[in-house]
C-alpha distance (Angstrom), angle and dihedral (degrees) to the residues before:
residue distance angle dihedral
M1 . . .
Q2 3.88 . .
K3 3.85 120.0 .
N4 3.85 127.1 170.8
I5 3.81 108.6 -135.1
Q6 3.83 125.8 -178.5
F7 3.78 106.7 -137.7
G8 3.86 144.3 158.0
R9 3.68 126.0 -121.6
I10 3.82 135.3 -143.9
F11 3.81 123.7 -164.0
C12 3.74 113.3 -151.3
D13 3.79 150.3 142.3
Y14 3.80 128.9 -111.4
H15 3.85 93.0 -86.6
Y16 3.83 93.3 64.0
A17 3.85 95.5 92.8
N18 3.64 95.7 50.3
T19 3.76 95.6 41.6
F20 3.76 92.9 54.7
G21 3.72 98.6 31.7
L22 3.77 98.8 -119.4
K23 3.77 116.5 178.3
L24 3.78 115.2 -128.6
I25 3.81 110.5 -146.4
A26 3.87 100.6 171.7
G27 3.79 135.7 18.5
E28 3.65 120.5 -13.6
F29 3.80 141.0 -61.4
I30 3.78 124.2 -112.5
Q31 3.78 107.6 -67.0
P32 3.70 128.2 -139.1
G33 3.79 123.5 -95.4
L34 3.82 95.2 44.1
K35 3.73 118.0 128.8
W36 3.86 118.5 -143.2
W37 3.77 92.2 -127.8
Q38 3.66 95.4 47.5
Y39 3.83 117.2 101.3
V40 3.62 124.8 -148.0
E41 3.89 119.8 -123.2
D42 3.89 95.6 -78.3
K43 3.85 90.9 48.0
S44 3.79 92.0 -106.5
Y45 3.85 129.9 121.7
N46 3.78 121.1 -115.2
I47 3.95 108.2 -108.8
V48 3.73 135.8 174.5
I49 3.76 122.4 -146.5
N50 3.92 133.1 -162.0
Q51 3.90 124.7 -122.6
A52 3.72 91.3 -99.7
F53 3.89 89.1 62.2
Q54 3.74 92.9 47.1
K55 3.88 90.0 49.2
L56 3.73 92.3 55.3
M57 3.78 90.8 44.9
G58 3.84 89.2 57.8
I59 3.80 92.4 -142.8
D60 3.83 122.5 131.3
D61 3.79 93.3 -156.2
P62 3.82 111.6 26.6
I63 3.84 93.9 167.8
G64 3.81 105.4 127.3
S65 3.70 96.6 16.9
I66 3.80 120.3 134.5
V67 3.79 122.1 -126.8
N68 3.77 124.4 -169.4
Y69 3.74 113.9 -148.8
G70 3.80 135.3 162.6
G71 3.89 90.4 -8.9
E72 3.81 91.6 -54.5
S73 3.84 131.7 96.9
G74 3.85 125.7 -128.3
K75 3.64 130.5 -164.2
I76 3.85 115.5 -145.9
I77 3.72 111.2 -125.5
G78 3.78 101.0 160.9
V79 3.84 146.0 5.2
V80 3.63 124.3 -141.3
K81 3.81 129.9 -156.0
D82 3.83 112.5 -97.2
F83 3.75 114.8 -89.3
N84 3.84 133.9 -177.9
F85 3.78 110.6 -100.5
K86 3.81 94.7 154.2
P87 3.92 131.1 50.6
L88 3.87 113.4 -67.1
K89 3.85 89.1 -110.0
E90 3.74 88.2 72.6
S91 3.90 125.0 67.2
I92 3.85 118.1 -123.6
T93 3.69 109.9 -87.1
P94 3.94 130.2 -160.7
L95 3.71 113.2 -68.9
I96 3.87 137.0 -168.2
I97 3.76 120.1 -161.7
C98 3.70 112.5 -159.1
F99 3.82 130.9 -174.7
N100 3.83 106.0 -121.0
P101 3.90 112.6 127.8
E102 3.91 86.3 172.6
A103 3.82 90.0 69.2
C104 3.77 94.6 47.2
N105 3.86 118.9 97.6
K106 3.80 96.9 178.8
V107 3.70 134.4 70.2
F108 3.86 116.4 -153.7
I109 3.86 114.9 -154.1
K110 3.78 120.0 -168.2
T111 3.74 113.6 -143.3
T112 3.85 137.4 169.6
G113 3.72 90.0 -110.4
K114 3.90 91.9 -122.1
N115 3.89 126.5 115.7
K116 3.78 92.6 13.1
T117 3.74 96.6 -178.6
E118 3.88 94.7 51.0
T119 3.78 89.0 46.5
L120 3.77 96.3 53.5
D121 3.86 92.0 44.3
Y122 3.79 87.1 54.8
I123 3.82 92.9 48.3
L124 3.77 90.9 51.5
K125 3.75 91.6 45.0
K126 3.80 90.3 53.9
Y127 3.80 88.3 43.8
K128 3.79 90.6 59.6
E129 3.89 92.0 42.7
M130 3.77 87.2 63.3
G131 3.79 90.7 65.4
W132 3.86 96.7 -97.1
S133 3.59 126.7 118.6
V134 3.76 125.2 -132.3
K135 3.73 84.0 -102.4
A136 3.76 118.8 52.6
N137 3.70 121.0 -161.5
G138 3.81 87.8 -15.0
M139 3.80 91.1 -57.9
P140 3.87 118.0 117.1
V141 3.74 118.6 -126.1
M142 3.86 106.7 -103.4
Y143 3.73 117.0 -159.3
H144 3.97 135.0 177.0
T145 3.68 135.4 164.0
V146 3.91 129.5 -116.4
E147 3.65 84.5 -110.2
D148 3.86 90.2 61.6
D149 3.72 90.9 47.8
F150 3.90 90.0 53.4
N151 3.78 90.2 48.9
T152 3.73 91.0 51.3
M153 3.85 95.1 41.1
Y154 3.82 91.2 51.6
K155 3.80 100.0 32.3
T156 3.76 92.8 126.7
E157 3.79 92.6 51.1
L158 3.75 93.6 47.4
R159 3.91 91.2 49.4
T160 3.77 88.8 46.6
M161 3.87 89.7 51.3
K162 3.74 93.2 50.0
I163 3.90 90.7 49.2
L164 3.73 92.2 48.2
T165 3.77 91.7 47.8
I166 3.78 93.9 51.4
F167 3.81 91.6 46.5
S168 3.76 91.5 47.0
L169 3.77 92.4 52.9
I170 3.85 91.5 48.1
S171 3.92 89.4 48.4
L172 3.74 91.5 51.2
F173 3.80 90.9 47.2
L174 3.70 92.2 50.3
S175 3.85 91.3 46.1
V176 3.72 90.6 53.3
M177 3.78 92.3 47.2
G178 3.79 90.7 49.3
I179 3.81 92.0 48.9
F180 3.79 87.7 47.8
G181 3.78 92.3 52.3
M182 3.85 94.9 44.7
V183 3.75 89.8 50.9
L184 3.79 94.8 50.6
F185 3.89 88.9 46.0
M186 3.77 95.4 51.5
I187 3.81 95.6 44.4
E188 3.76 89.7 48.5
K189 3.84 89.5 50.4
R190 3.97 91.8 47.2
M191 3.78 100.9 38.8
K192 3.71 93.6 113.4
E193 3.91 89.5 46.6
I194 3.83 87.0 52.6
A195 3.68 91.0 49.6
I196 3.86 94.2 49.5
R197 3.80 90.3 48.6
R198 3.88 88.2 51.7
I199 3.76 90.8 51.2
N200 3.81 90.8 50.7
G201 3.85 90.5 53.7
A202 3.73 101.9 -95.0
E203 3.88 111.5 156.1
T204 3.83 123.9 -132.1
K205 3.75 93.1 -110.2
D206 3.88 91.4 52.8
I207 3.85 88.5 55.4
I208 3.71 91.1 46.4
I209 3.78 94.8 49.6
L210 3.93 86.3 49.0
F211 3.84 90.8 59.2
L212 3.76 93.3 39.2
L213 3.86 93.2 57.7
N214 3.95 90.6 56.2
F215 3.73 92.0 51.2
I216 3.79 97.2 40.9
K217 3.84 88.6 56.6
I218 3.81 90.4 53.2
I219 3.78 91.5 47.8
G220 3.78 92.8 47.5
I221 3.84 93.2 51.8
A222 3.86 89.9 46.5
C223 3.78 88.9 52.1
L224 3.74 94.0 47.6
I225 3.84 87.6 57.3
A226 3.73 101.6 36.3
I227 3.95 101.6 43.5
P228 3.73 96.5 58.2
V229 3.81 93.3 44.4
S230 3.83 89.6 48.7
F231 3.72 92.5 48.1
I232 3.86 93.1 51.7
I233 3.74 92.9 46.6
I234 3.85 93.6 49.2
N235 3.65 96.0 42.9
K236 3.76 93.2 51.0
W237 3.80 88.7 50.6
I238 3.79 96.7 53.1
Q239 3.82 90.8 45.0
S240 3.83 85.6 76.3
Y241 3.78 89.1 69.2
S242 3.87 120.2 80.7
F243 3.89 86.9 -151.7
R244 3.75 115.6 42.2
T245 3.68 144.8 150.4
S246 3.75 124.5 -114.1
L247 3.81 118.8 -112.5
S248 3.72 113.1 -102.9
W249 3.76 118.3 -139.5
W250 3.83 93.4 -133.1
I251 3.85 90.2 65.7
F252 3.83 87.7 68.6
V253 3.74 95.9 43.8
I254 3.79 103.1 44.1
I255 3.75 96.2 70.4
P256 3.83 96.7 47.6
L257 3.87 86.5 51.3
I258 3.68 91.8 50.7
V259 3.86 94.0 48.9
S260 3.98 89.2 44.4
L261 3.83 90.4 49.9
I262 3.80 93.5 49.6
T263 3.89 89.3 45.5
I264 3.85 90.2 52.5
V265 3.70 90.8 49.3
I266 3.88 94.5 47.5
I267 3.87 93.5 46.6
S268 3.72 94.2 42.8
T269 3.79 91.8 51.7
Q270 3.67 96.1 44.8
V271 3.73 97.2 45.9
F272 3.73 92.3 46.1
F273 3.80 93.3 55.3
T274 3.81 90.2 44.0
T275 3.75 95.7 51.5
R276 3.88 89.6 50.3
Q277 3.88 88.2 70.9
N278 3.75 123.6 96.4
P279 3.89 105.6 -89.7
A280 3.76 90.0 -149.5
R281 3.59 95.1 54.8
V282 3.80 92.7 46.7
I283 3.93 90.6 53.0
N284 3.76 94.1 47.0
S285 3.84 92.3 47.4
E286 3.86 116.9 97.8
C-alpha cells in the first residue's frame, strides 16, 4: 500500500534517544556500530518514526515496514512516543529519525545546568584535545543552550508576558489609588454622619462594616463584569496553542481578593482614625 505523507526528518546518532529522553514504545532505537552508508539486508536504512507517523500510516505494527522518502528507502525498526520538536502552537507532525551523523552539523551535550562557565570551558578544552582548534575550517564554534532556544522560540510570548505584567501592576496601583481616593471622599462627605452615629452609641466596627458593604457591592458588580470578559479573552488566546494548560479558577479569584483586602485595610484605617476625633467638634465644624 502506498501513501503520501508529509513529514519532518531528524539526522542523529545512536545517543539521541538517551540524550533527549525519548520513550520507545515499539521495536528498538538505532543501535551502536552502524555506519550511515551501510545498508541493511533489504537495501534500506534503519529508521525510527514517531506515533504521529504511525497513525497516518494506519498500521498497528509498523516494525519492518519500508518507507520511501527523499529518494531513499527506510526500514522502520522502532516507534517513539510523540514529543514536541516544534513550538507549542503547532501540533506534533509525523517524524522520521535517521542515523546519519555525517549530515549533522550540531552536537548536543547534556549537562546538569550547574556551573555553566566551568562546563563550557571544559567542553572547549576537550574539543581542542581532539585535535580541533576553536575555529574549524575558519568557522567559529557557536554554542547555545536549550534555554536560549526556548527564549528565542517563545520571544513573542515572553514579551507579551512582560507587557501584561507591567500593565497589570499599573492597573492594580491605579485601582488602589482610586479606592483610596473614593474612601477619603466618602468619609469627608459623611464625617458628620459618622459623628452622629458615634454619639448615638455606634461602635467603630459598625461604622466600618457600613462603609465596607457599599464598596463590596461595587467590587462584586465589577467582578461579575470583568471575570467573564477576562475568561473569554484568555481562553480564546490559549486556543491558538495545540498544547495548552487549562484555566484554573483561582486565577480569577486571587485578584478580586487582593483588591478586597486592600479595600478593607484602607476603609478600616481611615474610619478608625475618623472615629477617634471628637464628635462634637466635627458636628460644629463647617
